[in-house]
C-alpha positions in Angstrom: 15.9 -5.9 9.3 15.3 -2.2 10.2 12.3 -1.7 12.5 10.8 1.2 10.6 8.4 3.7 12.1 6.7 2.9 15.4 3.0 3.0 16.1 2.1 6.4 17.3 4.9 8.2 15.5 4.6 10.2 12.3 4.7 8.1 9.1 7.7 8.8 6.9 6.6 11.1 4.1 7.4 10.2 0.5 6.6 11.0 -3.1 6.5 8.2 -5.6 5.5 7.9 -9.2 2.5 5.7 -9.9 -0.8 5.4 -11.6 -4.4 4.4 -11.1 -6.7 2.7 -13.6 -9.8 4.8 -14.0 -12.1 3.4 -16.7 -9.9 2.5 -19.6 -7.2 5.1 -18.7 -4.2 4.5 -16.6 -3.7 8.0 -15.0 0.0 8.5 -14.2 1.1 11.0 -11.5 3.2 11.4 -8.4 1.6 10.4 -5.0 2.8 12.2 -1.9 1.7 10.8 1.5 1.5 14.1 3.3 -0.9 15.4 0.5 -3.4 12.7 1.6 -3.8 14.1 5.1 -7.5 14.2 6.2 -8.1 10.6 5.1 -6.6 7.4 6.4 -4.1 5.7 4.0 -3.5 1.9 3.7 0.1 1.4 2.4 0.4 -2.1 1.1 4.0 -3.0 0.3 4.2 -6.1 -1.9 7.2 -7.9 -3.5 6.1 -7.9 -7.2 3.5 -7.4 -9.9 1.9 -10.5 -11.4 3.1 -12.9 -8.7 0.6 -15.4 -7.2 0.2 -14.0 -3.6 0.6 -10.4 -4.6 -2.1 -10.7 -7.3 -4.5 -12.3 -4.8 -3.7 -9.6 -2.2 -4.1 -6.6 -4.6 -7.3 -8.1 -6.2 -8.8 -8.6 -2.7 -8.1 -5.0 -1.8 -9.3 -3.7 -5.2 -12.6 -5.6 -5.0 -13.0 -4.2 -1.5 -12.4 -0.6 -2.3 -16.0 0.4 -1.4 -15.3 -0.9 2.1 -12.2 1.2 2.4 -14.1 4.2 0.9 -16.8 3.7 3.6 -14.1 4.0 6.2 -12.7 7.2 4.7 -9.5 5.4 3.6 -7.4 5.2 0.4 -5.3 2.1 -0.5 -1.9 2.5 -2.2 0.0 -0.5 -3.4 3.8 -0.1 -3.4 6.4 -2.3 -5.0 9.9 -2.0 -6.6 8.6 -2.4 -10.2 8.3 0.6 -12.5 5.1 2.4 -13.5 4.9 0.5 -16.9 4.8 -2.8 -15.0 2.2 -1.4 -12.7 0.0 -0.3 -15.6 0.2 -3.8 -17.1 -0.6 -5.4 -13.7 -3.6 -3.0 -13.2 -5.0 -3.7 -16.6 -4.5 -7.5 -16.4 -6.4 -7.7 -13.1 -8.6 -4.6 -13.2 -6.9 -3.1 -10.1 -8.5 0.2 -9.2 -6.1 1.6 -6.5 -2.9 3.6 -7.1 0.1 1.4 -7.7 3.3 3.2 -6.8 6.9 2.5 -8.1 9.5 2.4 -5.4 12.2 1.4 -7.8 15.1 2.5 -5.6 13.4 1.0 -2.5 14.0 4.2 -0.5 10.4 4.2 0.8 10.6 0.5 1.7 13.8 1.3 3.6 12.2 4.2 5.4 9.4 1.8 6.5 11.9 -1.0 7.4 10.5 -3.5 4.9 13.4 -4.3 2.6 14.6 -7.9 2.6 17.4 -9.8 0.9 16.3 -11.9 -2.0 12.7 -10.7 -2.3 13.5 -7.0 -2.2 10.4 -6.0 -0.2 8.6 -7.7 2.6 4.8 -8.0 2.3 3.5 -5.5 4.8 0.7 -3.1 5.5 0.8 0.2 7.3 -2.4 2.1 8.3 -1.7 5.8 8.5 -4.3 7.9 10.3 -5.8 11.1 8.7 -3.3 13.0 10.9 -0.3 11.3 9.2 0.5 9.2 12.3 1.1 5.4 12.0 -1.8 3.7 13.7 -1.2 0.0 12.9 1.3 -2.2 11.0 1.9 -5.8 10.0 5.2 -6.9 8.5 5.3 -10.5 7.2 8.4 -12.6 7.8 7.8 -14.9 4.8 5.0 -13.2 3.0 3.1 -16.3 1.8 -0.1 -14.8 3.2 -1.5 -11.3 3.5 -3.7 -9.3 5.8 -7.4 -9.7 4.8 -9.8 -6.9 3.9 -11.8 -7.8 7.1 -8.7 -7.4 9.3 -7.8 -4.0 7.7 -11.4 -2.8 7.9 -11.5 -3.7 11.6 -8.3 -1.8 12.3 -9.4 1.2 10.3 -12.7 1.3 12.2 -10.6 1.6 15.4 -8.7 4.6 13.9 -11.9 6.4 13.1 -13.3 6.1 16.6 -10.0 6.8 18.4 
């Protein structure tokens, strides 16, 4: 498994197609990490839409968006499924954060989270407002995920650093 970016180094930039559910509209557009400078970004890589653990994880983060907003952070979900799958997933579970389609897994490779069999390891990267990687967690098995409380605690540290 590739190690991916190290804490304290610039996060690999990328542009991915995706969309976000706003009201009843799924707004499709490209998302570029470097364009988000000035705010922290939580990159949540997950293996697949509409799978049990992924659904719990993304629902947890979506219901906690006000916590992330209070910490000046955006949350982006990234998986190998296409934007159509993401739209269905967002609508089925009322997910309100951008879901990005890394269909070729280039971004997952840049972050060192590709895995045989499952495609992408469940992982979270916290990118500071300056574009530098501040914290990461890459799961070996991916049966659990990092909680909203853990991410909020780590983000609080970024803001005061």
